[in-house]
N, C-alpha and C positions, 0 to 999 in steps of 0.2 A: 414484466415478461413480454408485452408487445414490442417494447424498446429492444429487448434482447433479440427478439425475432428479426426486427429490422436491421439491427447490427450484423447478425449472422448471414441474412441474405446479401448485404452490402459487402461481406467478406468473401463470398464465393468465389469472385475472380481471383483475389489474392491468393486463396486457398488452392484454386486450380494451378495457378503459376507456381506456388510454391511446391505442390506436389510434383509438377512436371520437373522443376529443377532438382528435387531430391531423386526422382528416377533417373534422370539423366547422370547425375553425380553418382548414384548407387551403381548402375550397370556398367559405369566407366570406371570409377575407383575404387569401388567395392570388389570388383572381380580381381583387382590386382593386390589386394592386401597380402594374399600369400603368394609366393614365387611360384611360377608355372614350371616347376621342375620336381623331380624325385617323388617322394612321398606325397608332396602336396598335390602333384599332377595325378599321381595313382588314384588318391582318395577324392579327386574332383572338388578341391576346397574353393575354387572360384565362387561358386553359388553360396558357399558358407560365408565368404567374405561379404557377399551382397547382404546376406542377413545380419551380419555384424554391423555393416554399415548402417542399415535401417534401425537396428535396435540402439546403436549409439546414437543417431539422430534423434530417435524417439525419446531417449532418456534426456537428452539436452533440451529439446523442446518442451517437454513436461516441466523440467526444472525451471527454465526461463519464464515459462507462461505461468506458473504457479506462484509467481511473486519474487522469485530470487533475481531476476533481472529488472533494471528500471526502464528497459524498452518494452512496452506493452506488446509490440509485435515483433519481438525477437525471433530471428530464425536461427536454429541450432543445426549443426551438422558435424558429421565425423571429420576429424582434421586430417584432410587429404595430403597436405604437404608432407607429412612424415611417413609416407608410404615407402620410400627408400630405406628408411631405418628399420621398418618392419621386415624388408626383405633380408637386411643384414643379420637381424636377430633370427630370423627362421633359417637362413642358410648357415649360420654359425652353429645353431642347435643340431641340425640335421647332419652336420659334418662331426659332431661329437658323439652322437647316438646313432644307434643301428635299428633299433626295433621302432617300427612305424607308429605303435601306440605311445611309446615314449616320447617320440619326436612331436606329434601331434599335441599331447598333453601338455608337455613342457613348453610348446611354443604359445599355446593359447593361455598358459598361465603368465608367460611373459608378456604378452600383450596387454593382459588385464593388469598386470604389474605397471606397465608403462602408464596406464590410466590413473591408477592409484597414486604413483609418484607425481604425475601431472596435476592431479587433485590436491595433494598435499602442498605442493609448491604455490599453486595458485591461491589456495586458501591461506597460506601463510603470508604471501606476498600482499594480499588484500587486508588481512586481519591486523598486520603490523603496520599498514599504511605505507607500503614501500612500492606501489604500483608506479609511481612517477619515476623511480629509480631506473626502471627498465628503459625509459626513454633516453636515458643518457649513454645506452649502449651504442656504439657506433653503428650508424645506419647502413654504412656500405659494406659491412660483414654480412648484414641480414640480406642486403641485396644480392651479395655474392652467393649466399646460401640458396637464394629464391632462384638464382641462375642456374645453381647446380641441380636443384630440384626439377627445373625446366628441361635441362639437358637429360636428366634421368627419364622423365616423361616422354620426350621426343624418342629416346632409345627404346622405352617400354611400348609406346605406340608401334614402332617398328616390329617388335618381338610379338605383341598381340596380333598384329595383322598379318604377320607371317606364321602364326602359330607355332613360335620357337619356344623352347624351354629355356630357363635362366641360366642352365648348366651346359646346354648343348653348343655353346660358344660364347666367348667374352664380349663379343659385340655382334650385332646382327648384319654388319656390313658385308661379311662373305656370303651371306645368303640372298642379298637383296638383288643381285643381278645374275643369279644362276639360271634362271629361266624367265620367259616372258610372263609365265603364269605368276611367279614371285613378284616381278616388277608391278603386275596389275593389282595384286593383293595389297601391297602397301601404297602405291601410286594412287589408287582411287581415294583411300581416306585422307592421304596427304592433300591430294587436289582439292576434296571437300573442304578440309580445314583451312587451307590457303584462300580458297574461293570465298568462304565465309568471311574471313578476316578482311580481305580486300573489298568486298561487297559492303561490308559494314562501315570501312573507312571511307569509301566513296559516299556512303549514305550520310556520313556525318559531314563530310566536306559539303555536299549538297544542301544540308539541313543545318548548317552552321553549328555543328556538334551534335545534332540529332537530339531526340527526346528519349528519355531513360526507358519509358514504358514501351516506346515503339521499338528501339533497339532490342530490349529483352524478349519483345513478342517476335521479332525477326529471328533471334537466336534459338527460342523455343520451337517455333514453327518450323524452322529449317531442320531441326533434327527430328521432328515428327515427320516431316515429309520425306525424309531419306528412306525409313523402312517402309513407308506407304509405297513409294515408287519401287523400291526394291521387291517387294512382293507382288506388285503388279506385273513387274517384268517376269519375276519367276513363275507365276500362275500362267502368264500368256504363253510362256515357253514350255509350260508343263515339266519343270525340273522337280524331281523328288527332292524332300528334305534330306534323306540320307546322302544324296549325291552332294549336296550343299555342304553338309557337315564334313564329309570326306575330303572335299577340296578347299575347306578353309573359309567358306564364305558365312557360315553360321556356326556358332558356338556349339562344339559337342560335349554335352553335358548329359552323359549316359542316355543318350537319345531323347533328352528333353524330358525325362521322368521327373515326376512331381518330388520335390525335396522340402520337407517342412522347415520353417525358420528355425526351429529349436533343434536342429539336427547337429549343430556344433556342440551343444551340451553333452551329447554322447561321447565326445572325445576328451571331456573333462574328467579323466580318471586320475585322481590325486595319488593313487598308489602307483601310477607309472611317471609321475612328475619327478625329474631329476634336477637337483639343486645347483649342481656344479656348473652344467651349461648355462643356467640361468645367472650364476655369480659371473661366468665369463663374459656374459653380455652386458654387464652393468656400465663398462665405458659407452657403448652404444646407447644405452638405456639414458645415460646422463646427457649424451649429445642430442638425443631425442627430446629429453626433457629441456634442454637448453633452448633448442629451436622452438618447442611448444610455447614457452613462457614469452617469447619476444612477439608473438602476434596480437594477442588481446590488448596489451598496453598501448600497442599503436592503433589498432583497429577500432577500439571503443571511443578515443576523443576524436578520431576522424568521422565516425558514424554519427556522434553527437552534433558535430558541425554540419553534416549533410542533412540531418533532421531537424536542425534548428532547436536541439535540446540543450538548453544552457545549464542545466543544474545535474548533469550525470556525473557521479562519483566514480572514477575509475577503480577505486579500491573495492566498492561494493561489487562491481562487475566481476573483478577477480575471484572475490568470494563466491559468486554464483558459479563461476567457471570451476572453482574448487569443488563444490557440491555436485555438479553435473559429472565431473570426471570421476569423483570418488564413488558415485552411484554406478557410473558405467564400468569401473573396476570391479565392484562388488558383484556386478551381475554378469562379469566375464567378458566384456567387449572393450572397444578400443577408445582412445581419447576423442574428445569432441570440443567444439569451441562455437562461439557466436560469429556467424559468417556476415562479413560486411556487405558484400555485393547482394546476397539473397535477401538480407533484411531490408537493404536500400529499395530493392524491386518491390518487395512485399509491401512496403509502405506506399510507394507510389501508385499502387494499384488498389489501394484501400485497406491494407491490413495494419491498422493502426491502433488495434485495441486487443485486449486479453482474449476476447471471444474469438477473433480470428487467429490468434495464437493457438488456442485450444483446439479449434477446428482443423489447423494444419497438423497438430499433434494427432487428432483422431484419424485424418486421412493418411498420415505415416504409418499409423498402428494398422490401418487396413492393408497398406501395402506391405507390411510386415507378415500380416497374417496370411496373405494370399499364397506366400511361399516364393521359391525361387524357380518354379518350373517355367516360368515364362523366359528365363535366361536362355534356354536351349532354342528359341526362336528369335533371338536378337541378332541381326546382321553384324558381323565382326566390323565392318566398314564404319558403323555408326559409333561404336566404342573406340575404335582407332581414331576417327575423326575428332571426337571429344577429347581423347588424351592429347592428340597433337595440337589442338586448339589451345588448351591450357599450357602445354609445354612451350609452344611457340610464344605465348603471351608472357610466360615467365623469363625465358631467354631475352625476348624483346625488352622487357622491363629492365633486365640487368644490364644488357650490352648497348641497346640502342637508345633507350630513354635516358639513360645517364650521361650521354655524350654532351660535353660542355656544361654539365651541372655539377660534376664532381672534379676534384684535382687529379693530376695524372697519378699520384701515389695512390688515390683511392680506386681509380679506374684499373690500375695493375693489381691491387688487392681483389677486387671482384673477380677479374679474369682468373687471377691464381686460384682463387677458391673454387671457381666452376672446373677449372682444369684437373685440381686435386680430387674434387669429388667424382669427376668423370673417370679419371686414370685409375685412381685408388679407391677410397671410399668416403663417405660423407663425414665419419669422425675425423679423419685426417684432414679433410677440407676445411672443417670447421676450426680445428686446432691451428692449422697452418693459417687460415684467415686473421686469427687472433694475434698469432705470433708476428705476422707481417704488419698488422695494424699497430702492434706496440712498437715494432721497430721503426715504422715511418713516424709514428707519434714522437719517439724519442728524437728522431733526426730533425723533425719539424720543429719541436719544442726547443731543441738546443739551438736551432737557429734564431729565435726570438731572444733579443738581448735582455738578459737579466738586470743589466745595469740601465736604469731609467733615465739618469742623468749625472753629469759631472759637474760640480760647482767649485769655486773656490770661497774661502771664508768670507771675501768682500761681496761676492755675489749671492751669498746665502747667509746673511748675517743674522744675529739673534734679534729678538724684538725689544732688546734693552734700550731705553732712551738714556743717551749719555751726553756728556759735555762735548763740544765740537772737536777739541784738541784731543780727547781720548778717542773719540770716533775715527779722527783722521790716523791716529796711531794704529787703531785696531784694523783699519781698512788697509793700511799698507802691510801690516806684519801678517794679519790674517790671510791677506789675498796671496801671499807668498809661501806661508808655512802651514796653512790649513787646506786640507782637500776633503770635500764632501762627496762621497759616493752614495747615490740614492738606488737602492736595489728594490725588485718587485717581481711579483710571480712565485713560482715554486722553485726553489733551490734544489738541484738534484745533480747527479754525476754528469749529465749531460751539458750543463751549463755553468758549473761551478768553475770550470778553468778560465772563463771569461772574466770572471772576478779576479782571479790570480793574474792573468795577462794584464787586466787593467791596473792592478797595484804595481806591477813591474813597471809599467810605463809611467806612472806617476813617480815611483822612486827614480826612474832612470832620466827623469827631466822632460820627457815628451810631452807630459801634461801641462807643464809650464809653458812650454813654447806654444802649444796648440790653443791654450786659454788666455795667452798674453798678460801675465801677472803684471800687476803694478804700472807705474809710468814713470820714467827717468827724470821728466821735467827739465830736460836740457843738460842734465850732468851726465857723466860717464855711467853706463850702466854696469853695475856690479854682477858677478857671477850669481846664478840662482842659489840660494842659501839651501834649498832643498825643504821638504815638508817636515813638520814636528808632530802634527796631529792628523790622522786619517779617521774621518768620521763616516762609519757605515750606517746608513739609514734604513732600518728594516721595517718600517712603518707598513709598507705594502707588500712585504713578504708573506706568502700564504702558509708556507711550510717549508722545512729543511730536512734532507735526508742524511743519512750517514755519510755518504761520499761528500756531500756539500760541507758537513762539520769537519771533515778531515781537510778539506779544502781551505776552510777558515782558519784551521789550526796552522797550515802551511803559511797563510798569510801573516797570522800573528807572528810566527818566529822570523819570516822575512822582515817584518817590521823591526823586530826585537834587534836583529844585527845592525839595522840602520839608526837605531835610537829613537824610533817614532812610536808615538803612543796611540794605540788603537782605541778609538771612542766608538761605542754601539749605541743605538738609540731606536727607539720604537718598539722595543721589547722589555719585558720584565722577567727577571729569572725565575724559572718554574712555573712561569704562568702562560696560558695559551699555548697552542701547537708549537709556534716557534720558541717561546721561552722554555718549554719541557725539552724541546729538541735540543737547545743549546745547553742544557744542563752538562753534557759531556763535554761541551767546549770549554765552559767556565771551570769544570773540574780539572781539565788538562791544564788549564791556566794556572789553579793553584799549585798543582804539582810543578809547573815551570818555574814558579817564584821560588820553590824550595831547592831547585836544582843548582849544581855548580855553575857558576858564571851568571846566574840571575842578578846578583848585586852589580857586577860590571855593567850588565846591560842597562842599568838606570832606569829612566822613564819607560823605555821601550818594553819592559818586562810586565807592564800593567795593562790591564783592560779596563775601561770605564764604561759603565752601562748606565743609560737614563731612559726614562719612560717616554719622553718627547725630544723631538728634533730641537725645539727651542731651548730646552734645558742643557742639551749637549753643546749647543753653540755658546750659551751663556758661560758655561764652564770654561770653554776653551778660551774665550775672550777675557774672562777674569784671570786666567792663568797668565796671559800675556801681561796684563796690567799689573798684577801682583809682582811678576818678574822684574818689570821695569822700576816700579817704585822701591822694591826691596834691594834692587842692584845699586840705586843710587847712594844709599846709606846717608842721607842728608836729613836734617830736621825739616819736617813739612808741617804747615799750618792747615793744609788741605785735608779734611776728613777723608779716610778712605774705607768706604763700605761697599761692598759689591752684593748684587743680587744672586738668587740661584741657590745651589747645594753649598752650604758652608761645612767644610770639612777639612781634614787635613791634607787630603790628596792634593788639592791645589797648591798648597804650600810646599808640598814635596816637589811638584813640577817646577815651580817657581824658584826654589832654592836650589835642589840638586841639578835639576835638568837646565837652568838657565843660570847658574851661579858662576863664580869666578873659576872654578875649576874647567869650565868649558868656554873660558872668555874668548879663546882664539877660534872657535868655530864659526863656519860662515853664518850659521843660524843666529848666534848670539851678536856677531858683528852686525848682521842686517837689523836685529831688534834694537840695538844699541843706536845704530844710525837712524831708524825710523823714529825712536823716542826722542832724539836730540832734536830732530827737525820738526816734532809735532808737539809733544808734552812739555819739553823743556822751553821751547819758545813761547809757549802759552803762559809760562810763569812771569815773563815780562810785564803782563798786565797785572800782575799781582804785587808789584814792588811797592806801589804807593798806597796799595788797599790794605790796612792794617787792622781795621776793624769791621765786624760784621755789621751790616749785611753785604758791604761793598765788594769783599773778596768773592762771595757766592754770586752777586748779581754780574761781577766781571766774568766769572766763568761761564754763566749762563748766556750773556748777551754780547760781550765785547767782540765776538767773531762776526756779529751782524750788523754792528754799528759802532760808529766812533764817538757817540754821544756821552757827555759827562753824566754819569749816572749818580752823581752826589745828591741831587734833588730828591731822588726817588725814596730813600728810607724813611722820609717823613711822612709817606703815604703808605707805608708797610706796617704790619703788626706781626709780632713774632708768637708763633704757636708751637707747641710741643705735644706728640701723642705716642702712645706705647704701641708696641707692636700688635696687631689684631684689630686695632681701631678701624672702623669703617669711616672714612672721611665723607664719602657721599655714595648714594646709589644711583643706579642707571635711571634715567628720566626724571631725577630730582632737579628742582630750579636751580640755576647757577647762584653761589655766593660769591664768587671771585675766583681768581687765579692764585696759584702757589708755587713759589721758588724754593727748591729743596737745598738747605743748608747742610743737612747731615741725615744719613739714613736711607731707606729704600722704599718706595712706594710701589704697588703693583695694581695696575688697570686691568679689569676684565670685561671684555666685550663680549656680550651674548646677543646672538642674533636668532631671528624667528627660523626654526627649523623648516617651514614651508617656503622661505624665500632664500635661505642661506644655510645649505645642509652640510657643508663641509668645508672647514669645520664650523660647527655652530658655536664655538666657544674660543676667544683668542684672548692671550694675555701679553701685557707688555710692562716690563719693569722700568722704573725710573729712578735714577741716583742723583747723588748730590751734583748740584750745578745745572740742573735742568728745570724746565717749566712744566707744571701740571695743570690740567683744566683750563688752559687758556683760551681754545676755540669757543667753548660752550659760554665762558665768561664774557669774552668780547662780543659774541653774537647774541648774547641774553637768550640762548636756547637750552633745552633740558640736557643733562648730562647724558653722553652717549656710552658711559662705561661705569662701573662700580669700581671705586678707588679703596683700597685697603692698605694699611701700614704693614710693610713686611718686616722691617726691622724700625727700632725706635727712630723717630724722625724729629727734626727741627725745621720748621717751615716758616717762610715769610709770606703772609697773605696780603695780596692786593684785592681789596673788596670792590664790589661794583660801586659802593657808595664813594670809596677813596677814589676810585678811578673817574667817577663823575665830577668829583671835586678837583681832581688833578686837571681834567679838560676844562674847566672853568677858570682856574687860577693860573696854569701853565699849558695853554692849547698847543704851542709849538712843540715843547717837549713832550706832551702826551701824544702827539700824533707821531713823533719820530719813535718813541717808545713802543707804540702800538705796532708800527711797521717792523721794528726789530723783532717783537714777539712773533708776529705773523711769518716773518722770514724763518725765525727758529721752528715754528709749527708746521711750516710747508715742508722744511728738510726732515723734520722727525717722522712726519706721516708718509713722505716719500719713502724713507728708509723702511718704515712698517710695512708699506705696501710691497716694496720690493722683496722683503723678506718673506711675506705671505705669498708672493706669486711663484716663488721657487719651491713651494710645499705642496703643489697640486700632484 
């Protein structure tokens, strides 16, 4: 009990400051909740607005203080930024109805409905954990709306200062300079507002930003001093109150007669409520709702940072806002929210507990109970200056503070929203801002290249380890006849044309010239054969819209006419957002295959799809190899097994696409020429090698050494393993190296996710005529990969014991052999690293 008393005493300064801030906000913004025109002016609704302000503030304060908010000293208040929307609702209803009682009852129900809608929206956002999604809404649209509210408040400040009604003129400008009296009426509050802001700016400069408590004290003290000085002058001059009210210096609220805070409940006659005008105001209600829900998700995280509260859940605060607004709507008052500035000042003065928040609620209840009679004694210049201060601050925040901090398109959007809100209305301003934002977003996004990179087949090879002659053949053929186009981002109508233009450039030969395919090696350069495979890598594509799918269909048809095969990778049919979106594309492909002329199109009418880029490149390289070997039609002693997907498609490409029927095409001529200079020449080494393992040894090492390999078989042992057998696992001790005579091995490199996160898993295939496990065996270090038999293999193993015996018996031969193996390993790993480097 004693501790509670101490906490209460310590909270008194904060409660006094919070109460003064509520009074200032109530008499300035509460009084303009209703338009100052027509029936609202006739029925003196300005004091009613003050009562509704305090009632909404009290509701929010009690809701937050009693545990709904995670901030013990949270300050709730009416949401003053939505006053322009209230005016639109009230004026719309008054234009549709004639009876004053109907207008007032319908307007009050509409105001309460806005609180209910706001409460439901906040509650659902918080309950469904969607609070953070609001943060993705473009900030500059909110800034433009804030600037529009600021312009409205400046205009309202002029109307309040001049005692104009909202319907007397569309703008207060014609009345501002009609007389010296009018100039003084609006000039004095405007001067007071500007003087305060300039003074506080100079104070901040002199004190390097100023202290929050000191600046808040200056602000409150300044607006307390104004009425004090005003009445000192009035009493000294002996000016009667009636004269002051008549000349617009003091609010004329029925002569200042007492009006109870519950007065507005007398207007809640549900028999007089008309629902058609309420229905007509729904667009404005939703615009108000949209503007309401943008504030708390932005203010709550900012307040938690300012107060060093690290464990504030934005979704729980949204639920609290939902309760406070639902309660406000049920008791017939306007929306409310947690006020960032007031709460921050409240904390700095010592209001850090729920006791201080409860005391502030009690003080607000006292202010509400006192009634609105004091409004008739408030100088107009005080309210006008308060409105001008907030209006100028909001306009400054939108126009001045954003200079150099936003792009030109965002700045244009901010200004456009302000102009639309000022010239037309707030709903049109918000909608216009969203439309302009979407337009600029499309323009800016379409300027970002969806093509991340262009590669040839030689610069982005597969990770398959092949014999040197096959590697040379693939490098030459794939370098001219395979184009890799890596795509990224979201593909939509604004950027799919870039893909189409890129494909046209590739088909037109510009790509070959830009990327310098191949090397002539001193011979006469043949014309570019053109591409056979176009590989579209969709690994980094986030999504595809309908327009982009239609663009891909046009790309496929374009390729069909040129006899080019489209290969897509990084996507699975029917899986993930991209795979599901491309279902239409694949379905259209199936229809295309059945269409007349599809058979004549040959290989171009097919679309091949692979899960990974490596699988796609393996498949294209295998197609080139199969095409060459099957075109020779000679008996070979060389086993021919390839890694990757083993199906009939590759055979179709190698036979129909590269067969004798197309022997005269530039692509076939180039393929035959490349094979004759690489693979065919490689067979010279096999003329005298008739028994295994010498043919295999020759394919694996003859490109790196002229060493006579005949002594080597005596140190090798022949082993066979079926598909699926694990030859060794990563980090196992080495038992030797293996030379592949027949079959396919697949090495799987797994990296620690903390040190290598993209990709954490790499696979490399090894075919006949290559060496496996050489580095770990020669260095006697743990295996760096897991080796699995992909297809039945025949291996020649050089164990570490046999290698040691060779080094003792034939040291020179062993030294030259190790050098040749290291050369082979160096080239293999260079190719592996080059392949991986192009996949980022």
